[in-house]
ZAVO-384007 format. One record per residue: y, x, z of N, C-alpha, C in turn; residue in one letter. Coordinates in steps of 0.02 Angstrom, whole numbers, padded with zeros to 5 digits, always signed. Atoms other than C-alpha are relative to their C-alpha. Layout:
<sites>
YXZYXZYXZA;...
</sites>
This chain:
<sites>
-00032+00048-00058+00683+08697+03552+00040+00041+00060X;-00030-00048-00046+00734+08858+03665+00046+00025-00049X;-00063-00016+00044+00847+08892+03527+00086-00010+00038X;-00070+00024-00019+00990+08791+03576+00021+00032+00083X;-00009+00003-00053+00979+08824+03757+00044+00094+00030X;-00013-00064+00012+01007+09025+03686+00085-00013-00013X;-00073-00027+00048+01149+09003+03589+00068-00025+00086X;-00047+00030-00083+01247+08903+03757+00022+00055+00062X;+00009-00048-00056+01199+09018+03881+00014+00048-00045X;-00027-00040+00016+01267+09152+03776+00059-00023-00011X;-00065+00027-00021+01426+09080+03741+00029-00021+00047X;-00032+00008-00040+01470+09006+03912+00012+00076+00037X;-00012-00079-00021+01420+09187+03974+00096+00029-00026X;-00069-00030+00026+01572+09246+03852+00071-00048+00013X;-00021+00032-00018+01645+09118+03884+00056+00008+00048X;-00027-00015-00071+01665+09151+04057+00012+00052+00043X;-00041-00088-00036+01692+09326+04052+00071+00010-00023X;-00077-00029+00032+01855+09308+03944+00020-00052+00027X;-00046+00075-00037+01928+09165+04061-00016+00059+00080X;+00000-00049-00087+01882+09334+04211+00054+00040-00033X;-00027-00069+00024+01963+09457+04100+00061-00040+00009X;-00070-00013+00014+02120+09340+04068+00045-00008+00058X;-00003-00021-00051+02100+09287+04251+00044+00093+00030X;-00047-00074-00042+02149+09487+04303+00043+00031-00046X;-00031-00027+00023+02267+09493+04173+00053-00046-00002X;-00047+00047-00027+02373+09377+04253+00004-00015+00086X;+00021+00000-00055+02321+09386+04417+00078+00016+00046X;-00064-00022-00032+02503+09473+04467+00061-00086-00008X;-00042+00065+00023+02591+09294+04404-00004-00051+00044X;+00056+00070-00021+02470+09192+04509+00049-00039+00065X;-00038+00055-00055+02590+09166+04654+00012-00044+00032X;-00016+00068-00012+02661+09025+04651-00029-00052-00064X;+00055+00051+00054+02575+08939+04512-00057+00035-00032X;+00038-00057-00011+02406+08963+04449+00005+00007-00086X;+00004-00046+00083+02446+09045+04247-00060-00010-00012X;+00080-00038+00034+02271+09112+04203-00033-00077+00006X;+00048+00077-00010+02173+08929+04246+00028-00037-00044X;-00046+00047+00069+02342+08849+04149-00023+00034-00064X;-00002-00001+00050+02332+08952+04023-00060+00022-00033X;+00062+00021-00027+02125+08963+04018-00020-00051-00043X;+00018+00056+00032+02126+08791+03979+00032-00041-00065X;-00020-00009+00051+02246+08806+03866+00001-00010-00068X;+00042-00017+00039+02158+08900+03756-00040-00012-00028X;+00063+00027-00010+01996+08833+03766+00008-00055-00034X;-00049+00068+00044+02099+08666+03711+00007+00027-00069X;-00054-00027+00086+02178+08753+03542-00081+00006-00034X;+00062-00015+00015+01990+08842+03512-00026-00063-00035X;+00018+00050+00011+01907+08689+03536+00003-00056-00058X;-00021+00052+00078+02014+08576+03416-00011+00038-00040X;+00002-00007+00059+02017+08700+03290-00061+00014-00035X;+00058-00013+00028+01838+08734+03278-00038-00089+00006X;+00008+00075+00017+01793+08536+03290+00050-00039-00095X;-00045+00020+00027+01913+08534+03157-00012+00062-00081X;+00058-00040+00019+01798+08676+03056-00064-00019-00021X;+00075+00054-00013+01656+08574+03090-00002-00054-00032X;+00009+00067+00036+01712+08411+02994+00031+00020-00062X;+00025-00053+00051+01727+08557+02852-00057+00005-00041X;+00045-00034-00005+01566+08581+02868-00010+00057+00003X;+00018-00082+00037+01603+08773+02891-00048-00015+00080X;+00019-00055-00075+01518+08782+03082-00092-00039-00002X;+00043+00031+00001+01355+08742+03061-00019-00022+00089X;-00007+00012-00048+01259+08666+03216+00004+00051+00062X;+00030-00032-00042+01194+08833+03293+00056+00020+00004X;-00062-00021-00026+01383+08879+03297+00037-00051+00049X;-00079+00050-00041+01436+08717+03390-00035+00011+00038X;+00006-00020-00117+01327+08760+03545+00008+00051-00016X;-00014-00083-00030+01377+08948+03549+00083-00032+00009X;-00073-00039+00020+01551+08931+03497+00052-00087+00048X;-00019+00022-00029+01611+08736+03564-00027-00003+00069X;+00039+00023-00066+01461+08682+03699+00034+00075+00058X;+00029-00071-00054+01430+08865+03769+00098+00025+00000X;-00051-00040-00020+01602+08977+03734+00044-00049+00026X;-00068+00034-00038+01756+08856+03759-00027-00059+00078X;+00014+00046-00067+01644+08758+03908-00005+00059+00051X;-00027-00037-00035+01631+08927+03995+00064+00011+00006X;-00076-00023-00003+01820+08974+03941+00053-00041+00059X;-00044+00013-00021+01899+08829+04003-00051-00042+00081X;+00018+00008-00090+01875+08748+04209+00050-00040+00034X;-00038+00066-00048+01912+08585+04247-00020+00029+00088X;-00001-00005-00061+01833+08627+04406+00071+00047+00054X;-00066-00041+00001+01961+08766+04414+00070-00015+00042X;-00064+00063-00016+02096+08649+04415+00002-00051+00040X;-00010+00063-00062+02067+08511+04535+00007+00045+00052X;+00009-00045-00081+02035+08658+04665+00051+00007+00015X;-00057-00053-00012+02201+08752+04643+00054-00068+00009X;-00057+00052-00020+02280+08577+04613-00001-00043+00060X;+00021-00009-00072+02228+08521+04787+00017+00031+00040X;-00020-00052-00078+02253+08690+04869+00077-00037-00010X;-00055-00014+00027+02424+08660+04784+00059-00055+00030X;+00001+00063-00022+02452+08476+04850-00019-00002+00085X;+00043-00025-00086+02359+08540+05033+00066+00025+00036X;-00046-00045-00013+02505+08668+05038+00079-00020-00001X;-00066+00062+00015+02650+08537+05009+00044+00016-00034X;-00035-00029+00066+02705+08622+04845-00006-00056-00030X;+00005+00050+00026+02715+08449+04764+00018-00029-00046X;-00029-00020+00052+02835+08475+04649-00035+00043-00044X;+00040-00024+00023+02732+08632+04595-00049-00041-00025X;+00049+00031+00020+02595+08532+04587+00006-00043-00038X;-00060+00050+00065+02691+08376+04479-00021+00066-00075X;+00001-00004+00038+02689+08498+04380-00024+00050-00078X;+00067-00032-00001+02529+08606+04366-00030-00057-00054X;+00053+00064+00032+02451+08435+04331+00013-00033-00073X;-00010+00028+00048+02559+08365+04211+00026+00017-00035X;-00004-00064+00066+02585+08516+04123-00058+00009-00026X;+00058-00008+00034+02413+08547+04089-00001-00056-00058X;+00040+00072-00017+02355+08369+04052+00058+00029-00098X;-00023+00004+00041+02516+08386+03925-00005+00082-00067X;+00036-00027+00022+02475+08564+03872-00059+00017-00044X;+00074+00021+00037+02298+08528+03831-00012-00032-00054X;-00014+00034+00069+02331+08386+03726+00021+00031-00059X;-00038-00037+00073+02446+08484+03623-00017+00063-00024X;+00038-00060+00006+02343+08644+03602-00053-00026-00029X;+00074+00044+00039+02193+08530+03556+00038-00057-00090X;-00039-00003+00069+02304+08437+03435+00037+00066-00068X;-00028-00065+00052+02373+08632+03342-00076+00030-00013X;+00092-00037-00004+02177+08684+03351-00007-00021-00054X;+00042+00050+00051+02132+08512+03237+00031-00014-00051X;-00067+00009+00065+02311+08513+03135-00032+00061-00025X;-00010-00061+00030+02272+08704+03084-00083+00024+00010X;+00078+00018+00033+02069+08676+03053-00015-00033-00030X;+00037+00073+00054+02084+08536+02930+00009+00056-00078X;
</sites>
């Protein structure tokens, strides 16, 4: 009964560390647009779709699903940071950037999820 929690814990920890590494890599580009969060969420949606496609073929066991989808993708993506950054853009009066970020994140994440699903089949 404890194994699922360990798998989610490990996957989530690795996903969070990868997200932080992505932020370190892209932090110099963060001046006017939250690129690190945008990229992390889009990539997490791609991987989510890819893993769901693999699961549909039986290539992903329940343990791997917990590790990769629930754990890694859950730790790698970040809705709370997206929401906080969106609110910060709105509060600072950057309405055009706010709109581009919110709409762009939705479109990119949806497109990347569909791409992952397509490639996973």
